[in-house]
C-alpha positions, -999 to 999 in steps of 0.1 A, spaced: 197 -375 -96 203 -367 -60 166 -360 -55 157 -394 -70 182 -411 -47 167 -393 -16 132 -403 -25 143 -438 -34 160 -444 0 130 -430 19 105 -452 1 127 -484 4 128 -477 41 90 -475 41 87 -508 24 109 -526 49 90 -510 77 55 -518 63 37 -550 75 16 -549 43 48 -553 22 58 -583 43 23 -598 40 24 -594 2 59 -610 1 48 -639 23 17 -646 3 35 -644 -30 63 -668 -18 38 -692 -3 17 -694 -35 48 -698 -57 62 -724 -34 31 -745 -34 28 -741 -71 64 -751 -77 61 -781 -54 29 -793 -71 45 -790 -105 77 -807 -94 58 -836 -79 37 -841 -110 67 -838 -134 88 -864 -117 89 -893 -142 63 -879 -165 76 -846 -180 105 -821 -178 100 -794 -152 87 -761 -167 116 -735 -167 93 -706 -169 68 -719 -143 73 -692 -117 75 -663 -141 43 -675 -158 26 -675 -124 39 -641 -115 26 -627 -148 -9 -632 -133 0 -625 -97 14 -590 -106 -21 -580 -118 -30 -578 -81 4 -574 -63 16 -544 -83 -14 -522 -73 -10 -533 -37 27 -524 -37 21 -490 -54 -13 -478 -42 1 -458 -12 31 -442 -29 15 -410 -41 -21 -414 -29 -10 -414 7 11 -383 2 -20 -365 -12 -44 -377 15 -21 -366 43 -11 -333 27 26 -342 25 27 -340 -12 25 -302 -11 54 -302 13 74 -326 -10 67 -303 -40 82 -273 -21 114 -293 -15 144 -289 -38 133 -321 -57 119 -321 -92 85 -338 -100 103 -363 -121 126 -372 -92 97 -377 -69 79 -401 -93 110 -419 -105 123 -424 -69 91 -439 -58 88 -461 -89 124 -474 -85 118 -482 -48 88 -504 -58 108 -520 -86 137 -526 -62 114 -543 -37 99 -564 -65 134 -573 -77 142 -587 -43 110 -608 -42 118 -621 -77 154 -629 -66 140 -649 -37 120 -671 -61 152 -681 -78 157 -707 -50 133 -729 -69 157 -729 -99 185 -739 -75 164 -768 -63 157 -778 -99 194 -778 -107 201 -801 -78 174 -826 -91 175 -823 -129 192 -804 -156 168 -775 -166 174 -752 -195 189 -723 -177 189 -701 -209 152 -706 -210 149 -698 -173 170 -666 -175 150 -653 -205 117 -659 -185 131 -641 -155 143 -611 -175 109 -609 -191 90 -610 -159 113 -584 -144 105 -560 -172 68 -571 -171 67 -563 -134 83 -529 -140 55 -520 -164 28 -532 -140 43 -511 -112 44 -480 -135 6 -485 -141 1 -486 -103 22 -454 -98 0 -436 -124 -33 -444 -106 -17 -437 -72 -9 -402 -86 -44 -396 -99 -64 -402 -66 -58 -397 -29 -78 -429 -21 -55 -459 -19 -83 -484 -24 -95 -466 -55 -60 -464 -69 -56 -502 -63 -90 -510 -79 -83 -489 -110 -48 -504 -114 -62 -539 -111 -89 -532 -136 -65 -519 -163 -39 -546 -156 -66 -573 -158 -78 -560 -191 -42 -560 -204 -38 -596 -191 -71 -608 -206 -62 -593 -240 -41 -624 -248 -72 -647 -242 -94 -624 -262 -69 -625 -291 -71 -663 -291 -108 -663 -297 -109 -636 -324 -114 -652 -358 -98 -624 -377 -60 -631 -375 -49 -596 -382 -71 -581 -355 -61 -609 -331 -24 -600 -337 -31 -563 -330 -49 -572 -298 -20 -594 -287 5 -567 -295 -13 -543 -272 -13 -566 -242 14 -570 -214 10 -608 -214 12 -611 -252 47 -598 -252 57 -623 -225 41 -657 -234 52 -656 -270 89 -647 -263 104 -646 -228 83 -675 -215 95 -698 -243 132 -687 -239 134 -659 -265 146 -624 -259 133 -600 -286 141 -563 -289 105 -555 -298 93 -570 -265 119 -551 -244 109 -519 -262 72 -525 -255 77 -529 -218 102 -499 -217 77 -479 -237 47 -487 -214 68 -480 -183 81 -446 -197 46 -436 -208 30 -444 -175 57 -425 -156 55 -395 -179 18 -392 -173 23 -396 -136 49 -368 -136 24 -346 -154 -3 -354 -129 21 -346 -100 32 -314 -117 -5 -303 -120 -6 -301 -82 17 -272 -82 -10 -251 -99 -38 -259 -75 
């Protein structure tokens, strides 16, 4: 656990020293702010404000943001030759991967917390369903963790950050599009199977409508654990090269 903490602190420091991380944060907050303002303006006098508006937007945004936040974590170490040095340190492979993943998730959690200012604004204007809102935020937090784990895996596979980001975006986009594909499949059983395999399918049908289901929590936890397990095995393979 000490090794995980050391790696975590190092990577968190890298995030707050990286201009790219600040650019991602600024872009994300700008887009969510504009989207929130547009929805709020439209909803006044016509419809209730959508409690899950920002989490729903983030479910698509993380297809692109998660790879950008994770692409350097292991790929840069491999490219610069520092991964070999890290592997010779008294830190386990699991601690390296877990520490880097937790740092990315921590940074994402901060960004997510900043968007909660929109809910404070809603409370001052109207009476939103806070139970619905909290369920959506819990869901998008778990969803974000799963997307970051996918990014970590591809960052471990290649030393090229651009390739890592591209492969992560490709897989995450497929997992996001799966919900739309499931809606056009005429076979109901097959459509349900497709939906159950997608990241977005476990969000829109539960967390986004104010429901917290154990099966959806287990799905995101399982995806995260699987991606991290494979990433650890990939890092471990570098010891034998």
